[in-house]
N, C-alpha and C positions, 0 to 999 in steps of 0.2 A: 646773949639774950637769956634772961632769967626764966625759969620754969618752962623751958622749951620742951622738956620731957612730957609735959601735959598736953602738948599740941600734936595734931595730926597734920602732916604735910602730904599733899597729893601731887603725883606726877601728872602732867597733861596727857601722857600716853605711856603704856607699859614699856616701850623701848627707850624712853627718855632717860639719859644718864648724865650726871653732872660731876665734873672732876673733883671739886672741893667740898660739895655739900650732899653728895649722893647718900651718905649714911643717914641723913635726916628723914628720908622718904619711906624707907621700907618697901612694902609691896602695894602701897596705897595709890590708886589711879582714879582720876576723876571720871564720873559717869556723865559724859557730855549729852547723851540722849535724855537723861533725867533733867539736866539743867535746861535744855531746850524746851522740854515739855512744860516746865514750871516757870519759864522765863517771865511771862506776864505777872505772875504773883511776886516774883523776886523784884521786878522793876517797880512794883507798886510801893514797896517798902523804902526804896532809895530816896525819893523826894520827901517822904514823910519824915524819915530820919534826918535828912540834910536840913530840912526846914524847922526841925525841932518839934514837930507835931507828935512824933513817936520817939520816946526816949530809948536809948540803947538798952537800958535795964528792962523796959517793957518788951522790947523785941527779943531779948535773950530769954525772958520768961516764957514768951509764946513759943519759942523754939526749943524749950526744955524737953526732957526725956518723956514727960507724961502728957504731952500734947496729943490731940486726936488727929492732927494733920501730919501723919508720919511721912507721906510722900513729899509734901512741901518742905518739911524740916530737912529731909534727906537732900533735897535739891539745894537748900541754903548751905548745907554742909558739903555738897558736891560729891555725894556718895550714893550708891544704890541702896534702896531700903530693904532688899531681899536678903 
């Protein structure tokens, strides 16, 4: 997989270990509480993207570093915003 060094992979829980791919994850762990909190917002983007009403470029732009919706952005990325 090209450019994998630019990607952040997240473990489902801190104790999760994988025999062959463990080195890809580092210490990154999903924040499940954050994902559950923002689940309705996340689920709103899925049909729009699937149906072509919201392009992937627009979605990525809205999820950029300079957006005002930091909590929602963090939920899309699966990490805590703190």
